[in-house]
N, C-alpha and C positions, 0 to 999 in steps of 0.2 A: 242069549248073545250074551248078556250081563254074563252069568254061571261063565263061557267058555271065554271073558276076558278075567273074570277072578281070578280062574284055574291059569292063565297064562303069568298073571303078576303075581303070582303066587309061587307060581315053577321060577319064575325069571330072579324073586326076592330071594331064593334059597337056591339060585345060582345052577337049576338044573335046566336041561333041555326042554324048551319049550315048543319042538320045530311043528310037530304033529296037532297041539292046540291051536301053536300062532296058524298053518295055515287052514284049522277051520274055522278060526275067523275072519280070516281076510273071504275064504269062502262064504259065509253067512254075508259076509259088506258086499259082494259081489251081488251075492241074492236079492239083497234089500234094496240096491242098486240096480236092478234088471226091474224088481215089481215097483221101484218109483217113476222107472219108464216108462215104462206099460202103463200106469195109470195117468202119466201126463201125456201120455199119448192118445190116451181113451176120452179123453177132455177134462182130468180133471185138473182141478185149476187154483185149490184152496192151497192156503199156506199151512204145509206142512211145519209141527214143532222140531226146532233145534236144541239143543244140548246147552244153549245163554235162557233160552222159556223152562225146561227143568229146574236148571237152578234160580230161577227167578220163583219158582213152586215152591225151592226148600227152604230159600230162604224163608218165604211167606209164613213154610209148616211151623222152620222153627222162631217165630216170633209166638207163636201162644205157648209155647212149653216153658217158659218161667212162667206165666201166666198160673199154667198149671200149678206147677212145684211151690208157688205162693200158695194156693188154692188149699193145696190140703195141710199146709202146717196150720 
């Protein structure tokens, strides 16, 4: 999914037609939503990760980087 999103962004940034890639991205999102609905109807009740969780993890991972740079000097 990330590859499809990146290709759409690249095409949009290059002012090119991204219709096929955008439709593929929409279809992937539909499939994910269907899988989530099936999972929930089968009894899945865990909290699924969202973008905010991923962003928090990224910021935590970036906190370690300055320490590594200082340790190399």
